[in-house]
C-alpha positions in Angstrom: 95.2 115.1 136.6 95.9 115.9 140.3 99.2 116.8 141.7 101.8 114.5 141.3 102.9 112.7 144.8 106.5 114.1 144.4 105.2 117.7 144.2 102.8 117.7 147.3 104.9 120.1 149.3 104.8 122.9 146.8 103.0 126.0 148.0 100.1 126.3 145.8 96.5 127.1 146.3 93.9 124.6 145.4 91.2 125.9 143.2 88.5 125.8 145.7 90.7 128.0 148.1 91.6 131.8 147.3 93.4 133.1 150.3 96.3 135.1 148.8 94.7 137.1 145.9 91.2 137.5 144.8 91.8 135.1 141.8 88.4 136.4 140.4 89.5 139.9 140.1 90.9 141.7 137.1 94.6 141.7 136.9 94.5 145.4 135.6 91.4 147.6 135.3 89.9 147.3 131.7 92.3 144.7 130.7 89.6 141.8 130.9 92.1 139.4 132.3 91.6 137.6 135.7 94.3 136.3 138.1 92.7 132.9 137.8 93.3 132.8 134.1 97.1 133.8 134.5 97.8 131.8 137.8 96.3 128.6 136.9 98.5 125.6 136.6 96.2 123.5 134.7 97.8 120.2 134.8 97.8 120.4 138.7 94.5 121.8 138.9 95.9 124.6 141.3 97.0 128.4 141.3 100.4 129.5 141.6 101.0 131.9 144.5 103.1 135.0 143.3 105.5 136.7 145.2 105.2 140.5 145.4 107.7 141.1 142.8 105.9 138.7 140.5 102.7 140.2 141.2 104.1 143.5 139.9 105.6 141.8 136.9 102.2 140.5 136.0 100.5 143.7 136.7 103.2 145.4 134.3 102.6 143.0 131.7 98.8 143.2 131.6 99.0 147.0 131.8 101.2 146.7 128.7 99.1 144.1 126.9 96.1 146.2 127.7 97.7 149.3 126.3 99.4 147.8 123.3 97.2 144.8 122.3 93.9 144.3 123.9 92.9 147.8 123.4 93.9 148.5 119.9 92.9 145.2 118.6 89.3 145.4 120.4 88.7 141.7 120.5 88.7 139.2 123.6 91.9 137.4 124.1 92.5 134.0 125.8 95.5 133.0 127.8 96.9 129.7 126.5 99.7 129.4 129.1 100.5 132.0 132.1 102.5 132.1 135.1 104.5 129.2 136.0 106.7 127.7 139.2 110.1 126.2 138.7 108.4 123.0 140.0 105.6 123.1 137.5 108.3 123.7 134.8 110.1 120.6 136.0 106.6 118.7 135.7 106.0 119.9 132.4 109.5 118.9 131.1 109.3 115.5 132.4 105.9 115.4 130.4 108.2 116.0 127.4 106.9 119.6 127.0 109.8 122.0 126.3 109.1 124.7 129.1 112.0 127.1 129.5 113.6 126.6 132.8 114.6 130.4 133.0 111.7 131.9 131.0 109.5 135.0 131.5 106.7 132.9 132.8 108.7 132.2 135.9 109.0 135.6 136.5 105.4 136.3 135.9 106.5 138.6 133.0 105.4 136.6 130.1 102.2 134.9 128.7 101.1 133.0 125.7 98.0 134.3 124.1 95.6 132.6 121.6 94.7 134.3 118.4 91.3 136.2 118.9 88.4 134.8 117.0 88.4 136.1 113.2 92.4 136.2 113.2 94.7 133.3 112.4 97.7 132.9 114.6 99.9 134.2 111.8 97.7 137.3 111.4 97.5 137.9 115.3 101.6 137.4 115.5 102.0 140.4 112.7 99.7 142.5 114.6 101.7 142.1 117.9 105.1 142.3 116.0 104.0 145.6 114.4 102.9 147.2 118.1 104.8 145.2 120.7 108.0 146.9 122.1 108.9 144.0 124.2 110.1 140.6 123.5 108.2 137.9 121.3 108.9 134.6 120.4 109.2 134.1 116.6 106.1 133.1 114.6 107.8 129.8 113.5 108.5 128.7 117.2 105.2 129.4 118.2 102.6 128.4 115.5 99.6 127.9 118.0 100.0 131.1 120.2 101.7 134.4 120.6 104.4 134.6 123.3 104.8 138.2 124.7 106.9 139.4 127.5 108.1 142.4 129.1 111.8 141.5 129.7 114.1 144.0 127.8 111.4 146.2 127.3 111.7 148.5 124.3 114.3 146.5 122.5 111.8 144.7 120.1 113.5 141.5 120.6 112.2 138.4 118.6 113.7 135.2 119.2 113.3 131.3 119.0 113.0 129.6 122.4 
């Protein structure tokens, strides 16, 4: 699906052009997540362009995922949904998807991860719940992925969207 006509003025990098970031580089050393995995706006076949603040937030997020989740679990992880723009959220909402209008994805401080091979989503959520000192959506709200974010870091917030 291409970019909707009403959204053509949004500053996005088409998938074939990579002028702002090296989208093929790792976000954080030894985290094994690349910028193209996080910044992709799948429905539009384009990448979001981060501000410096958003880039810093993503680096913080993935440093913590490396240290608290990816390293200890020792298994490859897959991003289900990463960075978003306000225009992309509006588009998703028009499609009937309940994307948060003020969520951590907009700040590049949140990510939805799929359970690694060999683990159910419930097992993965329980693992993350035990070790993640940031925000997480409750398992009942996210039966097919685990939402992690770094807002309110250290408070171990669990919430329903």
